[in-house]
C-alpha positions, 0 to 999 in steps of 0.5 A: 291929517297927513295920513288922511290926505295920503290915503285919499290921494292913493285911493284915486288910482284904486278907484280909477282901476275899479270904476267899472267893477263898482257898478257890478256887485256880482263882479270879483272886482267889486269886492277887490276894491274894498280889499285894496282900500283896507290894505291901503289904510293898513299901509298908511296907518302903519308907515310910522311903525314899519321899521320899529323894533326890527328884530322883534318877533312880531316884526319878523313875522310881519316881514315873513308874511310880506316876503311870502306876499311878494313871492306869491304875487310875482310867481302867480303873475308870471305863470298867468303871463306865460301860460294863461295866454291872455290877450288884450281886448277892445271891449270895456271890462271890469277885469284887468287885462292880465286876468283875461286868460284863454287857458286855465293855469294849473301848474306851479303855485296854481297847482296848490292854490286857486288864488295866489294873487289874493293870497298875496294880498292876504299876506300883505294885509296881515303883514301890515297888521303886525307892524302895529297891532291895534284894534283899528289894524285888526278890524282893517285886517279882518275887513280885507280878509272878508273882502278877499274871500268874497272876491275869490268866491265871485271870481270862482263863479266867473271861472266856472262860467268861463272854464266849466267842468275843468274849473270845477275839477280844479277847485276839488284838487286845490285850496283857495288861499293857502296850500294844504290848509285854506 
């Protein structure tokens, strides 16, 4: 019962930052909301198992994925901040301020994958799934993955509109989520 309350309470800020996106099913933020919610559910469900069997294979794999998640998020954000030339706008938008870049960033991790932030969320989701592997966590992990794939596809459509042929060429040179694989 406490888990449901924690989930509901933590869903409020997710809903708040996603409120504009939820009105537009073509926006990448629409699908990202569902990924955030699935990941939140995974985290809340697995809190009791976070440090169980700390040196077990599944826990070590989980910590590896969670570490990669943190690295991808920090590296991707820093490159966007430094090279993307994002500027706060006065207009109401479904995108986060740091997503509104004037320049396409293609170096660093962006030289290998187009969506390091969504990759980070994928690794976070599956790292959380491995904390306690059950049917519920597997369903939530798959749900988060599908939502993140839909998020990336919607964002790619937005980026093709924004950056045109430059982005189309970038898509041909890079993977979506995992360097050299996916």
